[in-house]
C-alpha positions in Angstrom: 24.8 -12.6 -5.6 24.3 -15.4 -8.0 21.3 -14.2 -10.3 19.6 -17.7 -10.3 20.2 -18.6 -6.7 16.8 -18.2 -5.0 18.3 -18.8 -1.5 20.6 -15.8 -1.9 17.7 -13.4 -2.3 15.9 -12.0 0.8 12.1 -12.3 0.9 11.8 -8.4 1.2 14.1 -8.1 -1.9 12.1 -10.5 -3.7 8.9 -8.3 -3.1 10.7 -5.3 -4.6 12.0 -7.2 -7.5 8.4 -8.6 -8.2 6.6 -5.5 -7.7 8.9 -2.5 -8.4 7.5 -1.5 -12.0 3.9 -1.7 -10.7 4.5 1.1 -8.3 5.5 3.7 -11.0 1.9 5.3 -11.2 2.0 5.8 -7.3 5.3 7.5 -7.4 4.4 9.8 -10.3 1.1 10.9 -8.6 2.7 11.3 -5.1 5.6 13.3 -6.5 3.2 15.6 -8.2 1.2 16.2 -5.0 4.4 16.4 -2.9 5.6 19.1 -5.1 2.6 21.3 -4.6 2.6 21.2 -0.9 6.4 21.6 -0.1 8.1 18.2 -1.0 7.7 16.6 2.5 5.6 13.6 3.3 4.7 10.9 5.7 4.8 7.3 4.2 2.5 5.1 6.3 3.1 1.3 6.1 6.1 2.3 4.0 7.4 -1.5 3.9 10.6 -1.9 2.0 10.8 1.9 1.0 9.6 0.9 -2.3 7.8 4.3 -3.0 9.6 6.4 -0.3 13.2 5.8 -1.7 12.1 6.9 -5.2 10.5 10.0 -3.7 13.7 10.8 -1.7 15.7 10.5 -4.9 13.4 13.1 -6.4 13.9 15.6 -3.5 11.0 14.8 -1.2 11.8 14.7 2.5 10.2 11.5 3.8 9.3 10.0 7.3 8.3 6.4 7.0 6.5 4.1 9.5 5.9 0.3 9.4 5.3 -2.3 11.8 7.5 -4.9 10.1 11.1 -4.8 11.2 12.5 -6.8 8.4 11.0 -4.5 5.9 12.3 -1.5 7.5 15.7 -3.0 7.6 15.6 -3.3 3.7 14.1 0.3 3.4 17.3 1.6 5.6 19.9 0.0 3.4 18.4 1.6 0.1 20.2 4.2 -2.0 18.5 7.4 -0.7 17.7 6.1 3.0 19.8 8.8 4.3 17.5 11.3 3.2 14.5 9.5 5.0 13.5 8.7 8.6 12.2 5.4 9.3 10.2 4.4 12.5 8.8 1.0 13.8 5.2 2.0 14.4 1.8 0.8 13.9 -0.4 2.8 11.7 -3.3 2.6 14.2 -1.4 4.2 17.0 1.6 6.3 16.1 3.3 9.5 17.3 6.0 11.4 15.6 7.3 14.8 16.8 6.6 16.5 13.5 3.8 17.5 11.3 3.4 17.0 7.5 1.6 18.5 4.5 1.0 15.2 3.0 0.4 11.6 4.2 0.0 8.6 2.0 -0.1 4.9 2.0 0.0 2.7 -1.1 -0.3 -1.0 -2.1 -3.8 -1.2 -0.7 -2.3 -1.0 2.9 -5.5 0.7 4.0 -7.5 -2.8 3.5 -5.4 -4.2 6.3 -7.4 -2.4 8.7 -9.9 -5.1 9.1 -12.6 -3.2 11.3 -14.1 0.1 11.6 -12.5 0.9 15.1 -9.0 0.4 13.4 -10.0 2.5 10.5 -11.0 5.3 12.8 -7.9 4.9 14.9 -5.7 5.2 11.7 -7.7 8.4 10.4 -7.4 10.0 13.8 -3.7 9.4 14.0 -3.1 10.8 10.5 -5.3 13.9 11.2 -3.1 14.6 14.3 0.0 14.6 12.1 -1.1 16.7 9.3 -0.7 20.4 8.9 -3.7 22.7 8.3 -5.3 21.8 5.1 -3.0 18.8 4.7 -3.6 16.0 2.3 -4.0 12.3 2.9 -3.9 10.1 -0.2 -4.7 6.2 0.0 -5.9 3.6 -2.2 -8.2 0.6 -1.7 -10.0 -1.9 -3.9 -13.7 -1.3 -4.9 -16.2 -3.7 -3.4 -17.0 -4.9 -6.8 -19.8 -7.5 -7.2 -17.6 -9.9 -8.9 -15.4 -10.1 -5.9 -18.2 -10.3 -3.4 -19.6 -13.4 -5.4 -16.1 -15.2 -5.6 -15.7 -18.6 -3.8 -13.0 -20.5 -5.1 -12.2 -24.1 -4.3 -8.9 -24.0 -6.2 -5.9 -21.7 -7.0 -6.2 -19.2 -10.0 -3.1 -17.8 -11.7 -3.2 -14.0 -11.1 0.2 -12.9 -12.3 3.6 -13.9 -13.5 6.7 -11.9 -12.8 10.5 -12.1 -13.9 12.5 -11.6 -10.8 15.9 -11.7 -12.4 17.3 -13.0 -15.8 16.9 -16.5 -14.7 14.4 -16.4 -11.9 10.5 -16.2 -12.5 7.6 -16.7 -10.3 4.0 -17.5 -10.9 1.5 -16.2 -8.3 -1.8 -18.0 -7.5 -4.7 -16.9 -5.4 -7.7 -18.9 -4.0 -10.4 -16.4 -2.9 -13.2 -16.4 -0.3 -15.5 -13.7 0.7 -16.8 -13.2 4.3 -20.0 -11.1 3.6 -20.9 -10.6 7.2 -17.5 -8.7 7.9 -16.8 -7.6 4.3 -13.5 -9.4 4.4 -11.8 -10.9 1.3 -9.5 -13.9 2.4 -6.7 -14.9 0.0 -4.7 -18.2 0.1 -1.5 -17.4 -1.8 0.9 -19.7 -3.7 4.0 -18.8 -5.4 5.7 -21.2 -7.6 9.5 -20.1 -8.4 11.4 -21.3 -11.3 15.2 -21.0 -12.2 16.3 -21.3 -15.7 12.8 -22.4 -16.6 13.0 -25.4 -14.1 10.7 -25.5 -10.9 12.7 -24.7 -7.8 9.9 -24.5 -5.0 6.6 -23.3 -3.7 5.8 -20.8 -1.0 2.4 -20.5 0.5 0.7 -17.9 2.8 -2.7 -16.1 3.2 -3.9 -12.5 3.6 -7.2 -10.9 4.7 -8.3 -7.6 3.4 -11.3 -5.4 4.2 -13.7 -4.1 1.7 -15.3 -0.7 2.4 -18.2 0.8 0.4 -17.7 4.3 -0.8 -20.8 5.5 1.4 -19.0 4.0 4.3 -15.8 5.5 3.4 -17.2 9.0 3.2 -18.9 8.8 6.6 -15.5 7.5 8.2 -13.6 10.2 6.5 -16.2 13.1 7.6 -16.3 11.7 11.1 -12.4 11.8 11.5 -12.1 15.2 9.9 -11.4 14.6 6.4 -13.2 15.9 3.2 -12.9 14.0 0.0 -11.3 16.1 -2.7 -10.9 13.6 -5.6 -11.5 10.0 -6.2 -9.9 8.1 -9.1 -10.0 4.6 -10.5 -6.1 4.6 -10.6 -3.0 6.5 -9.8 -3.0 7.6 -13.4 -6.1 9.6 -12.8 -8.6 7.4 -14.6 -12.3 7.6 -13.8 -13.7 5.2 -11.1 -14.8 1.7 -12.5 -17.2 -0.2 -10.2 -15.7 -3.4 -11.4 -12.1 -2.0 -11.5 -9.1 -2.9 -9.4 -8.5 0.4 -7.4 -10.0 3.5 -5.8 -7.7 6.3 -5.0 -8.7 8.8 -2.4 -7.4 12.4 -2.2 -8.6 13.8 1.1 -8.0 17.2 2.9 -7.9 17.8 6.5 -10.6 20.1 7.7 -9.6 22.2 10.7 -12.6 23.4 12.7 -12.6 27.2 13.4 -13.5 28.2 16.8 
C-alpha cells in the first residue's frame, strides 16, 4: 500500500487508523474487568474488532457480534482473529449458543438504539446471554444542557487526525437536537489531505439517542440489571454533567424462586 494513496485504504481501515488510540482507556478497563470474571467476554457491536482484537491478544476469549458485514470482514482479518468468534447479528435480537460472565459495547454504540423498545430488546438479549451475576458494561453520552441547546447552521471542526505519515483528516459536525424524541442528529463532513494538499471530502450523517440517568436506571431495573458503578470516563473519573461520557457497570440480577 502507498501510504499517501487514500484510494488504497478501505473505509473500515480508515476508521481504525483514525480512532485506534482513542480506545486505549476502554481496552484497559475491559481487560481489568475480564480478568476478574474469567477472561471471557461478549463484544456487542464489535465493528472492526478495534477492541476485541486487543483483548484477544491479552488472553481474553472473545465472541463478537455486529450488523455490518464489511466491518466484520475487517475484524476477521486482524492479527488475533483466530482467537475470536464473530457473528453477523443485530444487538436487538441475537441468539448465541453460549453464555458469558461479561458483555460490553463501546464507542457509544448504545446510543444507536433510538427508542425505548429497542433499548429494552437489547437489555433483554444481553440478560439472556449472561451467566449468573454477569456484568454488562457500556458507555453513552450524558444529556448535557449544552448539547440539548445546540442548533448549528454550519459545520464546526471537532477533531483532526493523522491517518498515516502523509494522510490527515479534519472532521466537522453540524448538530441539531430533537427534544421531543431526545435525538441528537449530526451531519458529518471529513476533509482528507495528502502531503498537506486537499484530496477530497466525504459526508454522512448519524443520529444518536440521549437517555437521562433516571430513565437508564428504570430501564436497567426493569430488564433485570442493577447498576454497580457509573464513571465519567473509562479511566474511572467521576461523572461530569457536562462531560462527554457515562460508563455504566451493571450486574445481572437473578430472581430466586
